[in-house]
Residue frames as a rotation matrix with the C-alpha (Angstrom) as fourth column:
MET 1
0.054 0.884 -0.465 112.10
-0.809 -0.235 -0.539 163.09
-0.586 0.405 0.702 42.85
ARG 2
-0.124 -0.163 -0.979 113.48
-0.849 0.529 0.019 160.46
0.514 0.833 -0.204 40.49
LEU 3
-0.962 -0.251 -0.109 113.65
-0.153 0.824 -0.545 157.89
0.227 -0.508 -0.831 43.31
ALA 4
-0.521 0.837 0.167 109.99
-0.362 -0.040 -0.931 158.58
-0.773 -0.546 0.324 44.17
LEU 5
0.222 0.628 -0.746 108.87
-0.943 -0.056 -0.328 157.93
-0.248 0.777 0.579 40.56
LEU 6
-0.666 -0.623 -0.411 110.76
-0.726 0.668 0.163 154.65
0.173 0.407 -0.897 40.22
PRO 7
-0.790 0.401 0.463 108.16
0.076 0.814 -0.575 152.35
-0.608 -0.419 -0.674 41.93
VAL 8
0.204 0.914 -0.350 105.40
-0.329 -0.273 -0.904 153.91
-0.922 0.299 0.245 39.80
LEU 9
0.048 -0.264 -0.963 107.28
-0.997 -0.066 -0.032 153.29
-0.055 0.962 -0.266 36.57
VAL 10
-0.910 -0.413 0.041 107.97
-0.414 0.910 -0.009 149.68
-0.033 -0.025 -0.999 37.54
MET 11
-0.443 0.828 0.344 104.27
0.102 0.428 -0.898 149.10
-0.890 -0.363 -0.275 38.29
LEU 12
0.371 0.576 -0.728 103.17
-0.642 -0.407 -0.650 150.62
-0.671 0.709 0.218 34.96
ALA 13
-0.383 -0.594 -0.708 105.64
-0.915 0.346 0.206 148.44
0.122 0.727 -0.676 33.06
ALA 14
-0.927 0.063 0.370 104.23
-0.072 0.938 -0.339 145.31
-0.368 -0.341 -0.865 34.75
VAL 15
0.015 1.000 -0.014 100.65
-0.060 -0.013 -0.998 146.28
-0.998 0.016 0.060 33.83
GLY 16
0.258 0.033 -0.965 101.67
-0.902 -0.350 -0.253 146.90
-0.346 0.936 -0.061 30.21
ALA 17
-0.742 -0.590 -0.319 103.33
-0.662 0.721 0.205 143.51
0.109 0.363 -0.925 29.96
ALA 18
-0.755 0.493 0.432 100.29
0.118 0.750 -0.651 141.74
-0.645 -0.440 -0.625 31.40
ALA 19
-0.004 0.858 -0.513 97.78
-0.561 -0.427 -0.709 143.40
-0.828 0.285 0.483 29.06
PRO 20
-0.186 -0.056 -0.981 98.87
-0.957 0.239 0.167 141.61
0.225 0.969 -0.098 25.82
ALA 21
-0.972 -0.194 -0.135 98.91
-0.158 0.958 -0.240 138.30
0.176 -0.212 -0.961 27.68
ALA 22
-0.529 0.843 0.097 95.35
0.013 0.122 -0.992 138.87
-0.849 -0.523 -0.075 28.92
ALA 23
0.124 0.564 -0.816 94.21
-0.843 -0.375 -0.387 139.91
-0.524 0.736 0.429 25.44
GLN 24
-0.534 -0.402 -0.744 95.90
-0.757 0.618 0.210 136.89
0.376 0.676 -0.635 23.95
GLY 25
-0.960 0.207 0.189 94.20
0.055 0.800 -0.597 134.62
-0.275 -0.563 -0.779 26.48
LEU 26
-0.128 0.968 -0.215 90.78
-0.282 -0.243 -0.928 136.09
-0.951 -0.058 0.304 25.59
ASP 27
0.015 0.082 -0.997 91.42
-0.992 -0.120 -0.025 135.65
-0.122 0.989 0.079 21.86
LEU 28
-0.857 -0.369 -0.360 92.39
-0.412 0.910 0.048 132.02
0.310 0.190 -0.932 22.30
SER 29
-0.731 0.641 0.233 89.27
0.092 0.432 -0.897 131.42
-0.676 -0.635 -0.375 24.36
GLU 30
0.104 0.800 -0.590 87.04
-0.633 -0.405 -0.660 132.93
-0.767 0.442 0.465 21.66
ARG 31
-0.265 -0.259 -0.929 88.67
-0.928 0.331 0.173 130.85
0.263 0.907 -0.328 18.95
GLY 32
-0.987 -0.157 0.033 88.19
-0.159 0.937 -0.312 127.73
0.018 -0.314 -0.949 21.03
ASN 33
-0.440 0.892 0.100 84.44
0.034 0.127 -0.991 128.41
-0.897 -0.433 -0.086 21.28
ARG 34
-0.159 0.369 -0.916 83.93
-0.922 -0.387 0.004 128.87
-0.353 0.845 0.401 17.55
PRO 35
0.726 0.446 0.523 82.35
-0.238 0.877 -0.418 125.95
-0.645 0.180 0.743 15.64
GLN 36
-0.364 -0.927 0.085 85.00
-0.320 0.211 0.924 123.91
-0.875 0.309 -0.373 13.87
ALA 37
0.098 0.339 -0.936 84.72
-0.994 -0.020 -0.111 123.27
-0.056 0.941 0.335 10.13
ALA 38
0.839 0.247 0.484 84.02
-0.238 0.968 -0.080 119.67
-0.488 -0.049 0.871 9.10
PRO 39
-0.205 -0.972 0.114 87.20
-0.286 0.171 0.943 117.87
-0.936 0.160 -0.313 8.06
PRO 40
-0.034 0.171 -0.985 87.54
-0.997 -0.070 0.023 117.26
-0.065 0.983 0.173 4.31
PRO 41
0.895 0.403 0.189 86.66
-0.390 0.915 -0.102 113.76
-0.214 0.018 0.977 3.08
VAL 42
-0.019 -0.913 0.408 89.50
-0.312 0.393 0.865 111.28
-0.950 -0.111 -0.292 2.96
PRO 43
-0.095 -0.042 -0.995 90.51
-0.993 -0.067 0.098 110.64
-0.070 0.997 -0.035 -0.69
ALA 44
0.854 0.516 -0.067 89.46
-0.521 0.845 -0.122 107.28
-0.007 0.139 0.990 -2.08
ALA 45
0.370 -0.782 -0.502 93.05
-0.238 0.443 -0.864 106.30
0.898 0.439 -0.022 -2.81
ALA 46
-0.527 -0.602 0.600 93.90
-0.703 -0.087 -0.706 106.53
0.477 -0.793 -0.378 0.90
LEU 47
0.068 0.673 0.737 91.02
-0.907 0.349 -0.235 104.19
-0.416 -0.652 0.634 1.77
ILE 48
0.853 0.262 -0.452 91.86
-0.479 0.738 -0.476 101.46
0.209 0.622 0.754 -0.75
ASP 49
0.649 -0.636 0.417 94.26
0.154 0.647 0.746 98.62
-0.745 -0.420 0.518 -0.09
PRO 50
0.078 -0.680 -0.729 97.47
-0.713 -0.549 0.436 99.48
-0.696 0.486 -0.528 -2.00
ALA 51
-0.790 -0.378 0.483 97.66
-0.005 0.791 0.611 96.04
-0.613 0.480 -0.627 -3.63
CYS 52
0.057 0.903 0.426 94.06
0.774 0.230 -0.590 96.38
-0.631 0.363 -0.686 -4.84
ARG 53
0.638 0.154 -0.755 94.76
-0.165 -0.930 -0.329 99.88
-0.753 0.334 -0.568 -6.16
ARG 54
-0.402 -0.851 -0.337 97.79
-0.624 -0.015 0.781 98.64
-0.670 0.525 -0.525 -8.09
ARG 55
-0.632 0.181 0.754 95.79
0.428 0.892 0.145 95.75
-0.646 0.414 -0.641 -9.55
LEU 56
0.330 0.890 0.314 93.10
0.831 -0.116 -0.544 98.07
-0.448 0.440 -0.778 -10.92
ALA 57
-0.094 -0.437 -0.895 95.40
0.013 -0.899 0.437 100.92
-0.995 0.030 0.091 -11.96
GLY 58
-0.773 -0.269 -0.574 94.56
-0.470 -0.364 0.804 102.21
-0.425 0.892 0.155 -15.41
ARG 59
-0.647 0.621 0.442 91.47
0.691 0.722 -0.004 100.03
-0.322 0.303 -0.897 -15.88
LYS 60
-0.929 0.332 0.165 88.89
-0.162 -0.764 0.625 101.75
0.333 0.554 0.763 -18.09
ILE 61
-0.603 0.756 -0.255 85.46
0.691 0.334 -0.641 102.50
-0.399 -0.563 -0.724 -16.68
ALA 62
-0.663 0.523 0.535 82.27
0.148 -0.609 0.779 104.07
0.733 0.596 0.326 -18.03
ILE 63
-0.842 0.437 -0.315 79.78
0.266 -0.171 -0.949 105.88
-0.468 -0.883 0.028 -15.77
VAL 64
-0.654 0.708 0.268 76.10
0.152 -0.224 0.963 106.08
0.741 0.670 0.039 -16.66
PHE 65
-0.913 0.403 0.068 73.19
-0.218 -0.340 -0.915 107.60
-0.346 -0.849 0.399 -14.77
THR 66
-0.516 0.856 0.011 69.51
0.339 0.193 0.921 106.84
0.787 0.479 -0.390 -14.70
GLU 67
-0.919 0.281 0.275 66.72
-0.390 -0.563 -0.729 108.43
-0.050 -0.777 0.627 -12.73
ILE 68
-0.605 0.769 -0.205 63.52
0.675 0.632 0.380 106.71
0.422 0.091 -0.902 -11.65
ARG 69
-0.710 0.416 0.568 60.66
-0.425 -0.897 0.125 109.15
0.561 -0.153 0.813 -11.26
GLU 70
-0.716 0.482 0.505 57.79
-0.478 0.189 -0.858 108.82
-0.508 -0.856 0.095 -8.84
ASP 71
0.337 0.894 -0.295 55.47
-0.846 0.150 -0.512 107.80
-0.413 0.422 0.807 -11.68
GLY 72
0.517 -0.197 0.833 57.80
0.120 0.980 0.157 104.90
-0.847 0.018 0.531 -12.54
GLY 73
0.983 -0.172 0.064 59.28
0.033 -0.176 -0.984 106.52
0.181 0.969 -0.167 -15.63
ARG 74
0.414 -0.908 -0.061 63.02
0.661 0.254 0.706 106.30
-0.626 -0.333 0.705 -16.25
LEU 75
0.911 -0.222 -0.349 65.27
-0.365 -0.829 -0.424 109.14
-0.195 0.513 -0.836 -17.46
ILE 76
0.558 -0.743 0.369 68.42
0.673 0.666 0.322 108.20
-0.485 0.069 0.872 -19.37
GLN 77
0.775 -0.295 0.559 69.54
0.273 -0.641 -0.718 111.46
0.570 0.709 -0.416 -21.00
GLN 78
0.247 -0.772 -0.586 73.11
0.959 0.283 0.030 111.67
0.143 -0.569 0.810 -19.69
LYS 79
-0.446 -0.448 0.774 73.50
0.408 -0.872 -0.270 115.43
0.797 0.195 0.572 -20.24
ARG 80
0.596 0.716 0.362 71.05
-0.072 -0.402 0.913 115.99
0.800 -0.570 -0.188 -17.38
TYR 81
0.927 -0.236 -0.290 73.72
0.360 0.354 0.863 114.66
-0.101 -0.905 0.413 -15.00
ALA 82
0.390 -0.818 0.423 76.61
0.415 -0.254 -0.874 116.78
0.822 0.516 0.240 -16.29
GLY 83
0.272 -0.275 0.922 76.90
-0.667 -0.745 -0.025 118.44
0.693 -0.608 -0.386 -12.88
VAL 84
0.738 0.043 0.673 77.18
-0.582 0.545 0.604 115.13
-0.341 -0.838 0.427 -10.99
PHE 85
0.942 -0.325 -0.090 79.31
0.197 0.747 -0.634 113.14
0.273 0.580 0.768 -13.43
PRO 86
0.232 -0.940 0.249 82.61
-0.254 -0.306 -0.918 114.98
0.939 0.150 -0.310 -12.71
LEU 87
0.216 -0.126 0.968 82.30
-0.973 -0.107 0.204 114.31
0.078 -0.986 -0.146 -8.96
VAL 88
0.831 0.119 0.543 82.15
-0.208 0.973 0.105 110.56
-0.515 -0.200 0.833 -9.55
ALA 89
0.856 -0.511 0.073 84.70
0.258 0.301 -0.918 110.59
0.447 0.805 0.390 -12.36
ASP 90
0.267 -0.798 0.540 87.26
-0.619 -0.572 -0.539 112.58
0.739 -0.190 -0.647 -10.35
ALA 91
0.399 -0.090 0.913 87.02
-0.838 0.369 0.402 110.17
-0.373 -0.925 0.072 -7.39
LEU 92
0.914 -0.048 0.403 87.64
0.173 0.944 -0.281 107.21
-0.366 0.327 0.871 -9.71
ARG 93
0.661 -0.720 0.211 90.57
0.076 -0.215 -0.974 109.00
0.746 0.660 -0.087 -11.35
ARG 94
0.254 -0.565 0.785 92.07
-0.907 -0.421 -0.010 109.80
0.337 -0.710 -0.619 -7.95
ALA 95
0.520 0.000 0.854 91.85
-0.513 0.799 0.312 106.10
-0.683 -0.601 0.415 -7.19
GLY 96
-0.417 -0.899 0.132 93.75
-0.357 0.295 0.886 105.28
-0.836 0.323 -0.444 -10.39
MET 97
-0.001 0.475 0.880 91.16
0.675 0.650 -0.349 104.33
-0.738 0.594 -0.321 -13.00
THR 98
-0.980 -0.187 -0.071 90.80
0.055 -0.595 0.802 105.73
-0.192 0.782 0.593 -16.52
VAL 99
-0.232 0.968 -0.099 87.32
0.387 -0.001 -0.922 107.23
-0.892 -0.252 -0.374 -16.94
TYR 100
-0.539 0.181 0.823 85.50
0.818 -0.119 0.562 107.75
0.200 0.976 -0.084 -20.23
THR 101
-0.933 0.263 -0.246 83.96
-0.188 -0.939 -0.289 111.19
-0.307 -0.223 0.925 -20.63
GLN 102
-0.054 0.990 0.132 80.25
0.064 0.136 -0.989 111.63
-0.996 -0.045 -0.070 -21.18
GLU 103
0.286 0.120 -0.951 80.97
-0.844 -0.439 -0.309 112.75
-0.454 0.891 -0.025 -24.73
GLU 104
-0.701 -0.610 -0.370 82.90
-0.710 0.645 0.281 109.56
0.067 0.459 -0.886 -25.50
ILE 105
-0.769 0.473 0.429 80.13
0.177 0.803 -0.569 107.39
-0.614 -0.362 -0.701 -24.07
ASN 106
0.207 0.927 -0.314 77.35
-0.121 -0.294 -0.948 109.23
-0.971 0.234 0.051 -25.92
ARG 107
0.022 -0.275 -0.961 79.31
-0.959 -0.277 0.057 109.10
-0.282 0.921 -0.269 -29.16
GLN 108
-0.709 -0.489 -0.509 79.89
-0.634 0.758 0.154 105.33
0.311 0.431 -0.847 -29.05
VAL 109
-0.875 0.483 0.030 76.89
0.398 0.753 -0.524 103.95
-0.275 -0.446 -0.851 -27.17
ALA 110
-0.659 0.693 0.294 73.51
0.065 -0.337 0.939 104.32
0.750 0.638 0.177 -28.90
GLN 111
-0.525 0.532 0.664 70.53
-0.832 -0.485 -0.269 105.52
0.179 -0.694 0.697 -26.87
GLU 112
0.543 0.749 -0.380 68.70
-0.656 0.661 0.364 102.24
0.524 0.052 0.850 -27.44
GLU 113
0.054 -0.615 -0.786 71.70
0.311 0.759 -0.572 100.29
0.949 -0.213 0.232 -26.14
MET 114
-0.843 -0.336 0.421 71.88
-0.228 -0.487 -0.843 102.62
0.488 -0.807 0.334 -23.17
ARG 115
-0.046 0.920 0.389 68.19
-0.961 -0.146 0.233 102.14
0.271 -0.364 0.891 -22.45
ARG 116
0.603 0.275 -0.749 68.50
-0.225 0.959 0.170 98.36
0.765 0.066 0.640 -22.59
PHE 117
-0.386 -0.815 -0.432 71.51
0.328 0.317 -0.890 98.36
0.862 -0.485 0.145 -20.29
LEU 118
-0.839 0.060 0.540 69.83
-0.457 -0.617 -0.641 100.66
0.295 -0.785 0.546 -17.76
ASN 119
0.270 0.956 0.113 66.77
-0.936 0.233 0.264 98.39
0.226 -0.177 0.958 -17.83
ASN 120
-0.072 -0.420 0.905 69.01
-0.726 0.644 0.241 95.48
-0.684 -0.639 -0.351 -16.77
GLU 121
0.967 0.252 -0.029 69.05
-0.193 0.657 -0.729 93.74
-0.164 0.711 0.684 -20.15
ALA 122
0.455 -0.870 0.192 72.42
0.000 0.215 0.977 92.02
-0.891 -0.444 0.098 -19.82
ASP 123
0.291 -0.376 0.880 73.09
0.895 0.432 -0.111 91.50
-0.339 0.820 0.462 -23.52
ALA 124
0.915 0.056 0.399 73.23
0.220 -0.899 -0.379 95.28
0.338 0.435 -0.835 -24.00
ALA 125
0.695 -0.714 0.084 76.30
-0.463 -0.355 0.812 95.40
-0.550 -0.603 -0.577 -21.72
LEU 126
0.215 -0.626 0.749 78.02
0.457 0.743 0.489 92.73
-0.863 0.237 0.446 -23.80
THR 127
0.364 -0.024 0.931 77.59
0.928 -0.081 -0.364 94.71
0.084 0.996 -0.008 -27.00
ALA 128
0.862 0.111 0.495 77.76
0.197 -0.972 -0.125 98.41
0.468 0.206 -0.860 -26.18
PHE 129
0.823 -0.510 0.250 80.40
-0.531 -0.537 0.655 98.63
-0.200 -0.672 -0.713 -23.49
GLN 130
0.350 -0.728 0.589 82.68
0.449 0.682 0.577 95.90
-0.822 0.063 0.566 -24.79
ARG 131
0.459 -0.140 0.877 82.74
0.851 -0.212 -0.480 97.78
0.253 0.967 0.022 -28.07
LEU 132
0.925 -0.109 0.363 83.61
-0.183 -0.967 0.177 100.93
0.332 -0.231 -0.915 -26.13
GLY 133
0.073 -0.952 -0.297 86.56
0.082 0.303 -0.950 99.08
0.994 0.045 0.100 -24.57
ALA 134
0.085 0.018 0.996 85.54
-0.890 -0.448 0.084 99.56
0.448 -0.894 -0.022 -20.94
ALA 135
-0.781 -0.342 -0.522 86.53
-0.045 0.865 -0.499 96.96
0.622 -0.367 -0.691 -18.37
TYR 136
-0.656 0.562 -0.504 83.79
0.703 0.211 -0.679 98.14
-0.275 -0.800 -0.533 -16.01
VAL 137
-0.387 0.624 0.679 80.53
0.187 -0.668 0.720 100.05
0.903 0.405 0.142 -16.09
LEU 138
-0.877 0.132 -0.461 79.35
0.442 -0.150 -0.884 102.01
-0.186 -0.980 0.073 -13.05
ARG 139
-0.306 0.868 0.392 75.60
0.428 -0.242 0.871 102.59
0.850 0.434 -0.298 -13.06
ALA 140
-0.980 0.061 -0.190 74.15
0.137 -0.487 -0.863 105.23
-0.145 -0.871 0.469 -10.73
THR 141
-0.338 0.935 0.112 70.40
0.617 0.130 0.776 104.99
0.711 0.331 -0.620 -10.18
ILE 142
-0.985 0.025 0.169 68.76
-0.124 -0.788 -0.603 108.04
0.119 -0.615 0.779 -8.64
GLU 143
-0.199 0.962 -0.188 65.41
0.716 0.274 0.643 107.74
0.669 -0.006 -0.743 -6.89
SER 144
-0.986 -0.088 0.145 63.63
-0.021 -0.785 -0.619 110.57
0.168 -0.613 0.772 -5.15
ARG 145
-0.146 0.968 -0.206 60.37
0.853 0.229 0.470 111.15
0.502 -0.107 -0.858 -3.37
ALA 146
-0.845 -0.083 0.529 58.93
-0.070 -0.962 -0.263 114.53
0.531 -0.260 0.807 -2.48
ILE 147
-0.035 0.842 -0.539 56.52
0.862 0.299 0.410 114.81
0.506 -0.450 -0.736 0.46
MET 148
0.125 0.154 0.980 55.11
-0.239 -0.954 0.180 117.68
0.963 -0.257 -0.082 2.47
ASN 149
-0.733 -0.405 -0.547 56.52
0.449 0.315 -0.836 117.71
0.511 -0.858 -0.049 6.00
PRO 150
0.244 0.968 0.053 53.39
0.593 -0.192 0.782 118.24
0.767 -0.160 -0.622 8.17
MET 151
0.243 -0.181 -0.953 55.36
0.939 -0.204 0.278 119.78
-0.245 -0.962 0.120 11.05
ILE 152
-0.368 -0.516 -0.773 56.96
0.327 -0.850 0.412 122.69
-0.871 -0.101 0.481 9.23
ARG 153
0.651 0.759 0.024 54.85
0.249 -0.184 -0.951 122.77
-0.717 0.625 -0.309 6.04
VAL 154
0.091 -0.696 -0.712 57.87
-0.861 -0.414 0.294 122.51
-0.500 0.587 -0.637 3.74
LYS 155
0.903 0.215 -0.372 58.31
-0.401 0.733 -0.550 120.10
0.154 0.645 0.748 0.86
GLN 156
0.180 -0.838 0.515 60.95
-0.651 0.291 0.701 117.52
-0.738 -0.462 -0.493 1.75
VAL 157
0.621 -0.080 -0.780 62.88
-0.687 0.424 -0.590 115.63
0.378 0.902 0.208 -0.91
SER 158
0.427 -0.464 0.777 64.26
-0.404 0.670 0.622 112.22
-0.809 -0.580 0.098 0.05
VAL 159
0.568 -0.342 -0.748 66.99
-0.792 0.018 -0.610 111.04
0.222 0.940 -0.261 -2.32
ASN 160
0.486 -0.481 0.730 68.77
-0.122 0.790 0.601 107.72
-0.866 -0.381 0.325 -2.76
VAL 161
0.397 -0.455 -0.797 71.63
-0.909 -0.071 -0.412 107.00
0.131 0.888 -0.441 -5.17
ALA 162
0.677 -0.123 0.726 72.35
-0.145 0.944 0.295 103.32
-0.722 -0.305 0.621 -5.78
PHE 163
0.091 -0.743 -0.663 75.67
-0.989 -0.146 0.028 102.45
-0.118 0.653 -0.748 -7.44
ALA 164
0.757 0.070 0.649 76.17
-0.042 0.997 -0.058 99.11
-0.652 0.017 0.758 -9.18
LEU 165
-0.031 -0.863 -0.504 79.56
-0.890 -0.205 0.406 98.21
-0.454 0.462 -0.762 -10.66
SER 166
0.829 0.353 0.434 79.48
-0.100 0.857 -0.506 95.65
-0.551 0.376 0.745 -13.47
ALA 167
-0.445 -0.859 0.254 82.07
0.117 0.226 0.967 94.00
-0.888 0.460 0.000 -15.64
SER 168
-0.257 0.350 -0.901 81.50
-0.872 -0.487 0.059 94.88
-0.418 0.800 0.430 -19.28
SER 169
-0.808 -0.048 -0.587 81.30
-0.352 0.838 0.416 91.14
0.472 0.543 -0.695 -19.91
GLY 170
0.192 0.971 -0.140 78.34
-0.257 0.187 0.948 91.00
0.947 -0.146 0.286 -17.51
GLY 171
0.195 -0.028 -0.980 77.79
0.781 0.609 0.138 90.38
0.593 -0.793 0.141 -13.82
ILE 172
0.779 0.130 0.613 77.54
-0.232 -0.849 0.474 92.73
0.583 -0.512 -0.631 -10.83
LEU 173
-0.065 -0.908 -0.414 80.86
0.444 0.345 -0.827 93.10
0.894 -0.238 0.381 -8.99
GLY 174
-0.765 -0.214 -0.608 79.89
0.644 -0.274 -0.714 95.53
-0.014 -0.938 0.347 -6.27
GLN 175
0.127 0.859 0.495 77.06
0.576 -0.470 0.668 97.71
0.807 0.200 -0.555 -4.99
ALA 176
-0.733 -0.301 -0.609 76.80
0.674 -0.443 -0.592 100.73
-0.092 -0.845 0.528 -2.68
ASP 177
0.263 0.885 0.385 74.11
0.798 -0.424 0.429 103.21
0.543 0.194 -0.817 -1.68
MET 178
-0.888 -0.355 -0.293 74.04
0.459 -0.720 -0.521 106.76
-0.026 -0.597 0.802 -0.42
SER 179
0.026 0.970 0.241 70.97
0.805 -0.163 0.571 108.69
0.593 0.179 -0.785 0.70
SER 180
-0.918 -0.234 -0.319 69.89
0.379 -0.753 -0.538 111.97
-0.115 -0.615 0.780 2.21
ALA 181
0.200 0.976 0.091 66.91
0.980 -0.200 -0.011 114.25
0.008 0.091 -0.996 2.73
SER 182
-0.876 -0.481 -0.036 66.65
0.479 -0.876 0.060 117.94
-0.061 0.036 0.998 1.96
PHE 183
0.095 0.913 -0.396 64.17
0.653 -0.357 -0.668 120.77
-0.751 -0.195 -0.630 1.99
THR 184
-0.684 -0.563 -0.463 65.37
0.066 -0.680 0.730 122.31
-0.726 0.470 0.502 -1.27
GLY 185
-0.091 0.687 -0.720 62.38
-0.886 -0.387 -0.257 121.58
-0.456 0.615 0.644 -3.50
ALA 186
0.750 0.580 0.319 61.23
-0.381 0.772 -0.508 118.99
-0.541 0.259 0.800 -6.00
ASP 187
0.682 -0.545 -0.488 64.40
-0.454 0.207 -0.867 118.72
0.573 0.813 -0.106 -8.15
PRO 188
0.965 -0.263 -0.018 66.65
0.184 0.622 0.761 116.01
-0.189 -0.737 0.648 -6.64
LEU 189
0.563 -0.803 0.199 69.85
0.558 0.191 -0.808 116.94
0.610 0.565 0.555 -8.47
PRO 190
0.211 -0.533 0.819 71.09
-0.566 -0.750 -0.342 119.62
0.797 -0.391 -0.460 -6.01
VAL 191
0.649 0.062 0.758 70.69
-0.714 0.395 0.578 117.06
-0.264 -0.916 0.301 -3.23
VAL 192
0.941 -0.308 0.141 72.42
0.338 0.883 -0.326 114.40
-0.024 0.354 0.935 -5.34
ARG 193
0.399 -0.835 0.378 75.39
0.070 -0.383 -0.921 116.69
0.914 0.394 -0.094 -5.92
ASP 194
0.275 -0.269 0.923 75.72
-0.877 -0.464 0.126 117.38
0.394 -0.844 -0.363 -2.19
ILE 195
0.728 0.040 0.685 75.61
-0.483 0.738 0.470 113.77
-0.487 -0.673 0.557 -1.04
VAL 196
0.865 -0.487 0.122 77.87
0.436 0.607 -0.664 112.55
0.249 0.628 0.738 -3.86
ARG 197
0.331 -0.768 0.548 80.41
-0.295 -0.636 -0.714 115.26
0.896 0.075 -0.437 -3.04
GLU 198
0.255 -0.180 0.950 80.41
-0.963 -0.139 0.232 114.17
0.090 -0.974 -0.209 0.62
GLN 199
0.450 0.124 0.884 80.31
-0.530 0.834 0.153 110.39
-0.719 -0.537 0.441 0.21
ILE 200
0.874 0.039 -0.485 81.76
-0.458 0.403 -0.792 109.38
0.165 0.914 0.370 -3.16
ASP 201
-0.099 -0.989 -0.109 85.32
-0.853 0.141 -0.502 108.65
0.512 0.044 -0.858 -1.96
GLY 202
-0.460 -0.005 0.888 84.09
-0.691 0.630 -0.354 106.13
-0.558 -0.776 -0.293 0.59
THR 203
0.629 0.760 0.165 81.77
-0.425 0.514 -0.745 104.60
-0.651 0.398 0.646 -2.01
VAL 204
0.586 -0.498 -0.639 84.59
-0.672 0.141 -0.727 104.21
0.452 0.855 -0.252 -4.53
ALA 205
-0.487 -0.797 0.357 86.73
-0.860 0.364 -0.358 102.52
0.155 -0.481 -0.863 -1.87
ASP 206
-0.071 0.553 0.830 83.90
-0.533 0.682 -0.500 100.07
-0.843 -0.478 0.246 -1.10
LEU 207
0.867 0.421 -0.264 83.47
-0.425 0.352 -0.834 99.24
-0.258 0.836 0.485 -4.78
TYR 208
0.108 -0.919 -0.379 87.23
-0.842 0.118 -0.526 98.70
0.528 0.376 -0.761 -5.20
ALA 209
-0.541 -0.327 0.775 87.20
-0.771 0.562 -0.300 96.31
-0.337 -0.760 -0.556 -2.26
SER 210
0.408 0.781 0.472 84.32
-0.422 0.621 -0.661 94.33
-0.809 0.070 0.583 -3.80
VAL 211
0.788 -0.145 -0.598 86.09
-0.575 0.173 -0.800 94.00
0.220 0.974 0.053 -7.14
CYS 212
-0.220 -0.972 -0.086 89.37
-0.831 0.233 -0.505 92.85
0.511 -0.040 -0.859 -5.60
ALA 213
-0.318 0.173 0.932 87.57
-0.715 0.602 -0.356 90.42
-0.622 -0.780 -0.068 -3.27
ARG 214
0.719 0.642 0.266 86.10
-0.257 0.601 -0.756 88.78
-0.646 0.475 0.598 -6.36
GLY 215
-0.094 -0.875 0.475 89.49
0.363 0.414 0.835 88.64
-0.927 0.251 0.279 -8.06
ARG 216
0.516 0.385 0.766 88.35
0.844 -0.071 -0.532 90.86
-0.150 0.920 -0.361 -10.92
């Protein structure tokens, strides 16, 4: 009787050993078909030439925002951009610069001086930001346009953020743009936060390269 059962036991053991392997193969196949998450952005420091990064290490920089509305008006109240400011500031800090906080800038730069600087009146940069002690000023200009998409009857917001890096003594050292479109509504700031979060490290690297190419 025992000899008769032996082939059966051997066959059952083989089936049991194959089952986990088959299950494992199916699991691997399912994982392979799942959509892969987008890779995280490469930090700005890894994109910048090491010699350039060392040259600019510790340099002080101020960040200011302005927003051009569809009617041509310009917004300069910096507290409106409190949700975007840290994304830009953190990328610059990761690249080695010292960044003034919004509170420090608002405390030492008068609103009239800010308005004149953001309206491209060069003498304002010489007075306000030299007094602050910044080596550079990074101006971010936000422009948006809301239109109704005729195909899906949803309001589409097209957003562009133009960065201009200046020396506090005057003169543009580098420029970079980022843009996107969204269907989130009329307020551009949620779109601005998304595109800045995705693209700021590459933008900072481009601005670094421009500064070092100019020997500044």
